C-alpha positions as CSV (number, residue, x, y, z in Angstrom):
1,M,49.4,117.5,94.5
2,N,51.9,120.1,95.0
3,Q,54.4,120.1,92.5
4,A,58.3,121.6,92.6
5,I,60.5,122.5,90.3
6,L,64.4,122.1,90.9
7,T,66.8,124.1,89.0
8,L,70.7,123.2,89.7
9,M,73.4,126.1,88.5
10,A,76.8,126.6,88.2
11,G,77.7,130.1,88.8
12,K,74.9,132.2,87.2
13,K,74.3,129.6,84.5
14,E,71.0,126.9,84.7
15,V,72.4,123.7,84.4
16,L,69.8,121.5,84.6
17,K,66.1,121.8,85.6
18,I,63.7,118.9,87.0
19,T,61.2,117.9,89.2
20,P,62.5,115.6,92.4
21,E,60.2,112.7,92.9
22,M,60.8,112.8,96.7
23,L,61.4,116.2,98.7
24,T,62.5,116.4,102.5
25,A,63.7,119.1,104.3
26,R,67.3,117.4,104.4
27,G,67.2,117.0,100.5
28,C,65.7,115.8,97.4
29,E,65.6,112.8,94.6
30,F,65.1,112.7,91.4
31,T,65.7,110.7,88.2
32,C,67.9,111.3,85.3
33,D,68.1,110.2,81.6
34,D,71.9,109.6,80.0
35,E,71.4,113.2,78.4
36,Q,70.9,114.7,81.8
37,V,73.2,113.0,84.2
38,N,76.5,114.2,82.5
39,V,75.8,117.4,84.9
40,F,77.2,115.3,87.5
41,R,80.3,114.1,85.6
42,D,83.7,115.0,87.0
43,E,86.5,116.1,84.2
44,K,87.2,112.5,83.7
45,G,84.3,111.5,82.8
46,A,83.5,110.0,86.0
47,L,79.9,110.3,87.7
48,G,81.0,112.3,91.1
49,L,79.6,112.3,94.4
50,C,80.7,115.4,96.4
51,M,79.6,117.8,93.4
52,E,78.2,121.0,94.6
53,F,75.4,123.5,92.9
54,Q,73.8,126.0,94.0
55,I,69.8,125.3,93.5
56,K,66.4,127.0,93.5
57,L,63.6,125.2,94.4
58,G,60.3,126.3,93.0
59,L,57.7,125.2,95.2
60,F,54.0,125.5,93.8
61,P,51.0,125.2,96.7
62,H,47.9,123.7,96.4
63,T,46.3,126.6,97.1
64,G,47.5,129.1,94.5
65,P,49.0,129.8,91.5
66,R,51.9,131.7,92.7
67,P,54.8,129.4,93.1
68,Q,57.8,130.5,96.1
69,Y,61.4,130.1,95.6
70,M,64.0,128.7,98.2
71,L,67.6,129.4,97.2
72,A,70.5,126.3,98.6
73,T,72.8,124.7,98.2
74,G,73.2,120.9,97.3
75,D,75.3,118.6,97.9
76,V,75.1,115.0,95.5
77,V,75.5,112.1,97.8
78,S,74.5,109.6,95.7
79,V,74.5,108.5,91.8
80,R,72.2,104.8,91.2
81,R,72.1,103.4,87.9
82,C,68.1,102.7,88.3
83,T,68.2,101.0,84.1
84,Q,70.3,101.2,81.2
85,S,69.8,104.6,80.6
86,S,68.1,106.1,84.0
87,Y,70.0,107.6,87.2
88,R,68.8,108.2,90.3
89,I,70.4,111.3,91.8
90,S,70.4,111.9,95.8
91,M,70.7,115.8,96.9
92,N,71.2,117.1,100.4
93,F,70.3,120.7,101.2
94,K,72.8,123.0,103.1
95,D,73.3,126.8,103.6
96,V,69.3,126.8,103.0
97,G,67.7,130.6,102.8
98,Q,65.6,132.5,104.9
99,D,62.4,130.7,105.2
100,G,63.8,127.9,103.3
101,Y,62.5,124.9,106.3
102,R,58.8,126.5,106.6
103,L,58.4,126.8,102.3
104,I,59.3,123.4,102.2
105,A,57.1,122.3,105.4
106,E,54.2,124.1,104.1
107,H,54.9,122.4,100.9
108,L,54.7,118.9,102.0
109,S,51.5,119.9,104.2
110,D,48.4,119.7,103.0
111,S,46.8,121.5,105.7
112,V,48.7,124.0,106.8
113,V,46.6,127.1,108.8
114,P,48.4,130.5,108.8
115,L,49.4,131.6,112.1
116,H,47.2,134.8,112.0
117,H,43.9,132.9,111.1
118,E,44.5,130.6,114.1
119,E,45.0,133.5,116.3
120,S,42.0,134.9,115.2
121,K,40.0,132.2,115.3
122,S,40.5,131.8,119.2
123,A,40.4,135.6,120.2
């Protein structure tokens, strides 16, 4: 199974590194504990929606050890309390860097065949 690591940054500072539990081309969802969810609190201590983070998504392919990275902006669209000490965060991606959607699609697919390989078969 493919793995991914989501890194949230405020400016150049890394504020949270977590594994998304659900990943799509549009965004991701992950669970935070009481301490981690503080990243999503506003200056008054309330859990804030519409918060924006710079993100780096490390995609670890099923066919090799080298991760590929995608840069984007992540908007927090939902913060739900699941249990007394865990929260489910939903984040949408925007301003996705070059080839970001392709990297996610390849990451989600178990049978990606490179184009040049496909062309050499048909020749």
